[in-house]
The first five atom37 places (N, CA, C, CB, O) and aatype in JSON, in Angstrom:
{
  "aatype": [12, 3, 6, 6, 10, 9, 0, 1, 9, 3, 11, 11, 10, 3, 0, 9, 19, 1, 10, 10, 0, 19, 7, 5, 9, 7, 7, 11, 2, 11, 16, 6, 0, 9, 12, 12, 10, 7, 0, 10, 7, 10, 3, 14, 2, 9, 9, 0, 6, 9, 19, 3, 16, 16, 16, 7, 16, 19, 8, 0, 1, 10, 15, 6, 0, 1, 11, 1, 11, 0, 11, 7, 11, 11, 0, 9, 11, 11, 19, 6, 15, 18, 6],
  "atom_mask": [
    [1, 1, 1, 1, 1],
    [1, 1, 1, 1, 1],
    [1, 1, 1, 1, 1],
    [1, 1, 1, 1, 1],
    [1, 1, 1, 1, 1],
    [1, 1, 1, 1, 1],
    [1, 1, 1, 1, 1],
    [1, 1, 1, 1, 1],
    [1, 1, 1, 1, 1],
    [1, 1, 1, 1, 1],
    [1, 1, 1, 1, 1],
    [1, 1, 1, 1, 1],
    [1, 1, 1, 1, 1],
    [1, 1, 1, 1, 1],
    [1, 1, 1, 1, 1],
    [1, 1, 1, 1, 1],
    [1, 1, 1, 1, 1],
    [1, 1, 1, 1, 1],
    [1, 1, 1, 1, 1],
    [1, 1, 1, 1, 1],
    [1, 1, 1, 1, 1],
    [1, 1, 1, 1, 1],
    [1, 1, 1, 0, 1],
    [1, 1, 1, 1, 1],
    [1, 1, 1, 1, 1],
    [1, 1, 1, 0, 1],
    [1, 1, 1, 0, 1],
    [1, 1, 1, 1, 1],
    [1, 1, 1, 1, 1],
    [1, 1, 1, 1, 1],
    [1, 1, 1, 1, 1],
    [1, 1, 1, 1, 1],
    [1, 1, 1, 1, 1],
    [1, 1, 1, 1, 1],
    [1, 1, 1, 1, 1],
    [1, 1, 1, 1, 1],
    [1, 1, 1, 1, 1],
    [1, 1, 1, 0, 1],
    [1, 1, 1, 1, 1],
    [1, 1, 1, 1, 1],
    [1, 1, 1, 0, 1],
    [1, 1, 1, 1, 1],
    [1, 1, 1, 1, 1],
    [1, 1, 1, 1, 1],
    [1, 1, 1, 1, 1],
    [1, 1, 1, 1, 1],
    [1, 1, 1, 1, 1],
    [1, 1, 1, 1, 1],
    [1, 1, 1, 1, 1],
    [1, 1, 1, 1, 1],
    [1, 1, 1, 1, 1],
    [1, 1, 1, 1, 1],
    [1, 1, 1, 1, 1],
    [1, 1, 1, 1, 1],
    [1, 1, 1, 1, 1],
    [1, 1, 1, 0, 1],
    [1, 1, 1, 1, 1],
    [1, 1, 1, 1, 1],
    [1, 1, 1, 1, 1],
    [1, 1, 1, 1, 1],
    [1, 1, 1, 1, 1],
    [1, 1, 1, 1, 1],
    [1, 1, 1, 1, 1],
    [1, 1, 1, 1, 1],
    [1, 1, 1, 1, 1],
    [1, 1, 1, 1, 1],
    [1, 1, 1, 1, 1],
    [1, 1, 1, 1, 1],
    [1, 1, 1, 1, 1],
    [1, 1, 1, 1, 1],
    [1, 1, 1, 1, 1],
    [1, 1, 1, 0, 1],
    [1, 1, 1, 1, 1],
    [1, 1, 1, 1, 1],
    [1, 1, 1, 1, 1],
    [1, 1, 1, 1, 1],
    [1, 1, 1, 1, 1],
    [1, 1, 1, 1, 1],
    [1, 1, 1, 1, 1],
    [1, 1, 1, 1, 1],
    [1, 1, 1, 1, 1],
    [1, 1, 1, 1, 1],
    [1, 1, 1, 1, 1]
  ],
  "atom_positions": [
    [[0.9, -1.24, 0.04], [-0.14, 0.16, 0.01], [0.8, 1.34, -0.13], [-1.14, 0.43, 1.54], [1.98, 1.2, 0.21]],
    [[0.41, 2.38, -0.56], [1.14, 3.48, -0.66], [0.76, 4.49, 0.69], [0.83, 4.11, -2.12], [-0.34, 4.48, 1.25]],
    [[1.7, 5.21, 1.01], [1.65, 6.06, 2.03], [0.27, 6.93, 2.18], [2.82, 6.9, 1.87], [-0.29, 7.15, 3.25]],
    [[-0.18, 7.37, 0.89], [-1.21, 8.11, 1.11], [-2.39, 7.28, 1.64], [-1.49, 8.82, -0.06], [-2.97, 7.66, 2.66]],
    [[-2.75, 6.26, 1.05], [-3.87, 5.1, 1.11], [-3.65, 4.94, 2.74], [-3.52, 3.46, 0.02], [-4.63, 5.15, 3.45]],
    [[-2.46, 4.58, 3.33], [-2.55, 4.23, 4.75], [-2.76, 5.47, 5.59], [-1.28, 3.49, 5.22], [-3.17, 5.33, 6.74]],
    [[-2.49, 6.77, 5.06], [-2.78, 7.89, 5.91], [-4.48, 7.98, 5.83], [-1.93, 9.33, 5.34], [-5.11, 8.2, 6.86]],
    [[-5.06, 7.82, 4.74], [-6.6, 7.85, 4.53], [-7.28, 7.0, 5.71], [-7.03, 7.18, 3.01], [-8.06, 7.4, 6.56]],
    [[-6.75, 5.7, 5.52], [-7.25, 4.57, 6.19], [-7.26, 4.96, 7.92], [-6.23, 3.23, 5.76], [-8.21, 4.84, 8.69]],
    [[-6.02, 5.41, 8.19], [-5.68, 5.7, 9.66], [-6.45, 6.87, 10.14], [-4.15, 6.0, 9.88], [-6.85, 6.85, 11.3]],
    [[-6.75, 7.95, 9.33], [-7.59, 9.09, 9.52], [-8.87, 8.44, 9.92], [-7.71, 10.04, 8.25], [-9.32, 8.65, 11.04]],
    [[-9.52, 7.62, 9.0], [-10.8, 7.12, 9.14], [-11.14, 6.28, 10.5], [-11.0, 6.3, 7.95], [-12.16, 6.39, 11.17]],
    [[-10.05, 5.41, 10.75], [-10.19, 4.52, 11.84], [-10.13, 5.49, 13.18], [-8.97, 3.35, 11.78], [-10.75, 5.21, 14.2]],
    [[-9.32, 6.66, 13.05], [-9.13, 7.42, 14.17], [-10.65, 7.99, 14.42], [-7.93, 8.56, 13.93], [-11.14, 7.92, 15.55]],
    [[-11.26, 8.46, 13.5], [-12.51, 8.98, 13.5], [-13.84, 7.99, 14.27], [-12.74, 9.25, 11.97], [-14.77, 8.3, 15.01]],
    [[-13.46, 6.89, 13.79], [-14.38, 5.65, 14.31], [-14.06, 5.58, 15.71], [-14.08, 4.14, 13.58], [-15.0, 5.52, 16.49]],
    [[-12.96, 5.57, 16.12], [-12.42, 5.34, 17.66], [-13.06, 6.58, 18.45], [-10.54, 5.37, 17.8], [-13.71, 6.4, 19.48]],
    [[-12.87, 7.73, 17.96], [-13.26, 8.9, 18.61], [-14.95, 8.67, 18.92], [-12.87, 10.25, 17.6], [-15.54, 8.74, 20.0]],
    [[-15.42, 8.4, 17.69], [-17.1, 8.47, 17.88], [-17.41, 7.28, 18.79], [-18.05, 8.3, 16.34], [-18.36, 7.44, 19.56]],
    [[-16.87, 6.3, 18.82], [-17.12, 5.19, 19.76], [-16.65, 5.51, 21.16], [-16.43, 3.91, 19.29], [-17.28, 5.08, 22.13]],
    [[-15.69, 6.17, 21.28], [-15.48, 6.6, 22.75], [-16.36, 7.63, 23.26], [-14.12, 7.1, 22.96], [-16.81, 7.55, 24.41]],
    [[-16.69, 8.74, 22.36], [-17.82, 9.67, 22.75], [-19.1, 8.75, 23.13], [-18.17, 10.73, 21.46], [-19.74, 9.0, 24.16]],
    [[-19.4, 7.88, 22.44], [-20.84, 7.12, 22.87], [-20.58, 6.32, 24.16], [0.0, 0.0, 0.0], [-21.58, 6.15, 24.86]],
    [[-19.39, 5.78, 24.63], [-19.19, 5.31, 25.64], [-19.29, 6.31, 27.13], [-18.03, 4.74, 25.32], [-19.56, 5.84, 28.23]],
    [[-19.03, 7.63, 26.88], [-18.76, 8.33, 28.08], [-20.18, 9.24, 28.26], [-17.27, 9.25, 27.95], [-20.39, 9.99, 29.22]],
    [[-20.83, 9.08, 27.46], [-22.28, 9.85, 27.74], [-22.79, 9.78, 28.93], [0.0, 0.0, 0.0], [-23.06, 8.65, 29.34]],
    [[-23.03, 10.89, 29.79], [-23.61, 11.13, 31.02], [-22.64, 11.0, 32.07], [0.0, 0.0, 0.0], [-23.08, 10.95, 33.22]],
    [[-21.41, 10.95, 31.87], [-20.2, 10.69, 32.84], [-19.61, 12.07, 32.95], [-19.04, 9.52, 32.27], [-19.75, 12.95, 32.1]],
    [[-18.86, 12.19, 34.16], [-18.2, 13.68, 34.52], [-16.87, 13.37, 33.78], [-17.96, 14.13, 36.4], [-16.58, 12.28, 33.3]],
    [[-16.14, 14.43, 33.76], [-14.64, 14.43, 33.12], [-13.93, 13.37, 33.89], [-13.77, 15.95, 33.27], [-13.32, 12.62, 33.14]],
    [[-13.82, 13.1, 35.05], [-12.85, 12.26, 35.68], [-13.42, 10.91, 35.41], [-12.6, 12.57, 37.23], [-12.57, 10.08, 35.1]],
    [[-14.71, 10.46, 35.45], [-15.32, 9.24, 35.23], [-14.97, 8.79, 33.62], [-16.95, 9.41, 35.57], [-14.71, 7.63, 33.28]],
    [[-15.02, 9.93, 32.73], [-14.72, 9.88, 31.45], [-13.32, 9.35, 31.05], [-14.92, 11.12, 30.99], [-13.08, 8.47, 30.22]],
    [[-12.52, 9.99, 31.72], [-11.08, 9.86, 31.52], [-10.54, 8.33, 32.05], [-10.33, 11.13, 32.36], [-9.76, 7.55, 31.5]],
    [[-11.24, 8.22, 33.32], [-11.02, 6.67, 33.9], [-11.47, 5.57, 32.83], [-11.99, 6.41, 35.35], [-10.84, 4.53, 32.63]],
    [[-12.42, 5.88, 32.3], [-13.0, 4.71, 31.47], [-12.2, 4.79, 30.14], [-14.7, 4.85, 31.2], [-11.86, 3.71, 29.64]],
    [[-11.86, 5.99, 29.5], [-11.26, 6.01, 28.27], [-9.81, 5.38, 28.61], [-11.24, 7.52, 27.64], [-9.34, 4.53, 27.85]],
    [[-9.15, 5.79, 29.7], [-7.86, 5.07, 30.12], [-7.79, 3.8, 30.23], [0.0, 0.0, 0.0], [-6.74, 3.2, 30.0]],
    [[-8.98, 3.16, 30.64], [-8.91, 1.63, 31.01], [-9.11, 0.88, 29.54], [-10.23, 1.15, 32.22], [-8.78, -0.28, 29.29]],
    [[-9.74, 1.83, 28.62], [-9.78, 1.12, 27.19], [-8.53, 1.25, 26.49], [-10.88, 1.7, 26.24], [-8.4, 0.78, 25.36]],
    [[-7.57, 1.89, 27.1], [-6.06, 1.82, 26.44], [-5.86, 2.84, 25.55], [0.0, 0.0, 0.0], [-4.86, 2.8, 24.83]],
    [[-6.86, 4.01, 25.45], [-6.76, 5.22, 24.6], [-5.4, 5.9, 25.03], [-8.08, 6.22, 24.8], [-4.81, 5.76, 26.1]],
    [[-5.06, 6.64, 23.99], [-3.69, 7.6, 24.32], [-4.19, 8.89, 25.0], [-2.77, 8.09, 22.84], [-5.15, 9.51, 24.56]],
    [[-3.48, 9.29, 26.1], [-3.86, 10.35, 26.75], [-4.29, 11.69, 25.91], [-2.8, 10.57, 27.61], [-5.09, 12.52, 26.34]],
    [[-3.65, 11.77, 24.66], [-3.77, 13.0, 23.78], [-5.3, 12.85, 23.41], [-2.66, 13.01, 22.37], [-6.08, 13.77, 23.64]],
    [[-5.71, 11.62, 22.8], [-6.94, 11.47, 22.51], [-8.1, 11.55, 23.29], [-6.94, 10.59, 22.08], [-9.18, 12.02, 22.92]],
    [[-7.75, 10.91, 24.71], [-8.63, 11.36, 25.68], [-8.73, 12.73, 26.0], [-8.39, 10.76, 26.74], [-9.81, 13.25, 26.28]],
    [[-7.8, 13.27, 25.98], [-7.94, 15.11, 26.26], [-8.61, 15.57, 25.33], [-6.6, 16.08, 26.25], [-9.33, 16.47, 25.77]],
    [[-8.76, 15.39, 24.02], [-9.39, 15.86, 22.9], [-10.86, 15.49, 23.1], [-8.77, 15.29, 21.62], [-11.69, 16.37, 22.84]],
    [[-11.28, 14.33, 23.53], [-12.75, 13.81, 23.68], [-13.18, 14.31, 24.68], [-13.01, 12.44, 23.79], [-14.35, 14.72, 24.66]],
    [[-12.45, 14.44, 25.79], [-13.26, 14.81, 27.12], [-13.21, 16.49, 27.19], [-12.46, 14.04, 28.63], [-13.82, 17.1, 28.07]],
    [[-12.49, 17.1, 26.27], [-12.17, 18.52, 26.33], [-11.58, 19.12, 27.46], [-13.22, 19.19, 26.13], [-12.18, 19.94, 28.17]],
    [[-10.19, 18.67, 27.68], [-9.46, 18.9, 28.89], [-8.03, 18.84, 28.36], [-9.8, 17.82, 30.09], [-7.82, 18.56, 27.18]],
    [[-6.9, 19.14, 29.32], [-5.57, 19.05, 28.79], [-4.86, 17.55, 29.11], [-4.72, 20.26, 29.45], [-5.18, 16.78, 30.01]],
    [[-3.95, 17.38, 28.24], [-3.18, 16.06, 28.52], [-2.6, 15.94, 29.8], [-2.09, 15.85, 27.58], [-2.37, 14.83, 30.28]],
    [[-2.29, 17.2, 30.52], [-1.75, 17.04, 31.87], [-2.91, 16.6, 32.74], [0.0, 0.0, 0.0], [-2.69, 15.75, 33.61]],
    [[-4.14, 17.1, 32.58], [-5.05, 16.63, 33.49], [-5.4, 15.09, 33.27], [-6.25, 17.5, 33.4], [-5.74, 14.33, 34.18]],
    [[-5.27, 14.77, 32.06], [-5.75, 13.2, 31.94], [-4.42, 12.33, 32.48], [-6.19, 12.73, 30.12], [-4.64, 11.28, 33.08]],
    [[-3.01, 12.79, 32.25], [-2.24, 12.01, 32.92], [-2.33, 12.09, 34.45], [-1.03, 12.25, 32.47], [-2.13, 11.08, 35.12]],
    [[-2.57, 13.09, 34.94], [-2.93, 13.34, 36.65], [-3.91, 12.4, 37.06], [-3.59, 14.87, 37.07], [-3.71, 11.61, 37.98]],
    [[-5.12, 12.48, 36.3], [-6.37, 11.34, 36.8], [-5.72, 10.02, 36.62], [-7.94, 11.35, 35.78], [-5.67, 9.27, 37.6]],
    [[-5.17, 9.61, 35.39], [-4.89, 8.46, 35.42], [-3.78, 7.87, 36.29], [-4.76, 8.24, 34.3], [-3.75, 6.7, 36.69]],
    [[-2.76, 8.9, 36.54], [-1.87, 8.5, 37.84], [-2.66, 8.27, 39.27], [-0.77, 9.74, 38.11], [-2.49, 7.31, 40.02]],
    [[-3.43, 9.22, 39.46], [-4.21, 9.2, 40.79], [-4.94, 7.73, 40.81], [-5.4, 10.53, 40.86], [-5.0, 7.03, 41.82]],
    [[-5.38, 7.44, 39.76], [-6.12, 6.2, 39.89], [-5.33, 4.9, 39.94], [-7.04, 6.12, 38.81], [-5.78, 3.87, 40.42]],
    [[-4.11, 5.03, 39.39], [-3.08, 3.67, 39.36], [-2.61, 3.79, 41.1], [-1.37, 3.88, 37.96], [-2.47, 2.74, 41.73]],
    [[-2.43, 4.92, 41.67], [-2.12, 4.91, 43.07], [-3.18, 4.5, 44.11], [-1.7, 6.18, 43.38], [-2.92, 4.0, 45.2]],
    [[-4.52, 4.8, 43.58], [-5.43, 4.22, 44.61], [-5.61, 2.8, 44.31], [-6.79, 4.92, 44.66], [-5.81, 1.99, 45.21]],
    [[-5.54, 2.47, 43.02], [-5.51, 1.02, 42.79], [-4.55, 0.17, 43.53], [-5.25, 0.8, 41.46], [-4.89, -0.82, 44.19]],
    [[-3.32, 0.63, 43.4], [-2.15, -0.06, 44.21], [-2.42, -0.05, 45.91], [-0.66, 0.83, 43.86], [-2.13, -0.99, 46.65]],
    [[-2.94, 1.02, 46.25], [-3.24, 1.02, 47.74], [-4.28, 0.39, 48.12], [-3.39, 2.19, 48.28], [-4.37, 0.04, 49.29]],
    [[-5.13, 0.16, 47.37], [-6.48, -0.92, 47.64], [-5.84, -2.36, 47.61], [0.0, 0.0, 0.0], [-6.22, -3.18, 48.44]],
    [[-4.95, -2.66, 46.77], [-4.43, -4.02, 46.67], [-3.47, -4.28, 47.93], [-3.64, -4.21, 45.25], [-3.49, -5.37, 48.5]],
    [[-2.77, -3.41, 48.26], [-2.06, -3.44, 49.56], [-2.91, -3.6, 50.87], [-1.29, -2.17, 49.67], [-2.52, -4.27, 51.83]],
    [[-4.02, -2.99, 50.84], [-5.11, -2.97, 52.09], [-5.73, -4.44, 52.08], [-6.48, -1.7, 51.87], [-6.1, -5.01, 53.1]],
    [[-5.78, -4.97, 50.87], [-6.51, -6.2, 50.71], [-5.73, -7.37, 51.18], [-6.91, -6.4, 49.31], [-6.23, -8.28, 51.83]],
    [[-4.37, -7.31, 50.78], [-3.38, -8.21, 51.09], [-3.2, -8.11, 52.81], [-2.0, -7.83, 50.17], [-3.16, -9.18, 53.41]],
    [[-3.1, -7.02, 53.48], [-3.15, -6.85, 54.73], [-4.25, -7.53, 55.51], [-3.16, -5.61, 54.89], [-4.11, -8.19, 56.55]],
    [[-5.24, -7.3, 54.93], [-6.55, -8.01, 55.73], [-6.37, -9.5, 55.61], [-8.13, -7.59, 55.02], [-6.47, -10.18, 56.64]],
    [[-6.15, -10.0, 54.57], [-6.03, -11.31, 54.34], [-5.06, -11.94, 55.25], [-5.71, -11.54, 53.02], [-5.36, -13.0, 55.79]],
    [[-3.73, -11.27, 55.52], [-2.82, -11.98, 56.09], [-3.23, -11.98, 57.68], [-1.42, -11.4, 55.73], [-2.45, -12.54, 58.45]],
    [[-4.19, -11.49, 58.1], [-4.74, -11.4, 59.62], [-5.86, -12.48, 59.7], [-5.4, -9.81, 60.04], [-6.29, -12.71, 60.83]],
    [[-6.36, -13.12, 58.71], [-7.32, -14.22, 58.82], [-6.75, -15.45, 59.27], [-7.96, -14.47, 57.59], [-7.45, -16.45, 59.4]]
  ]
}
């Protein structure tokens, strides 16, 4: 395939991903939307565009979620060790 055709296909696929993502976040606040789209593996730049925020905000929210998840796992392990 030539470069132009690949670029056109990539652009169309990107549009489809964005449309599907917007459909998934209906009714959610920005933080919830960021978390959902991040869990789906979307790039933070794309998430920022879809949610209408900055890439920095997306990175911060995803980082906070990873920290909360890690703390939750540690707390569960501690509780299980006392049983």
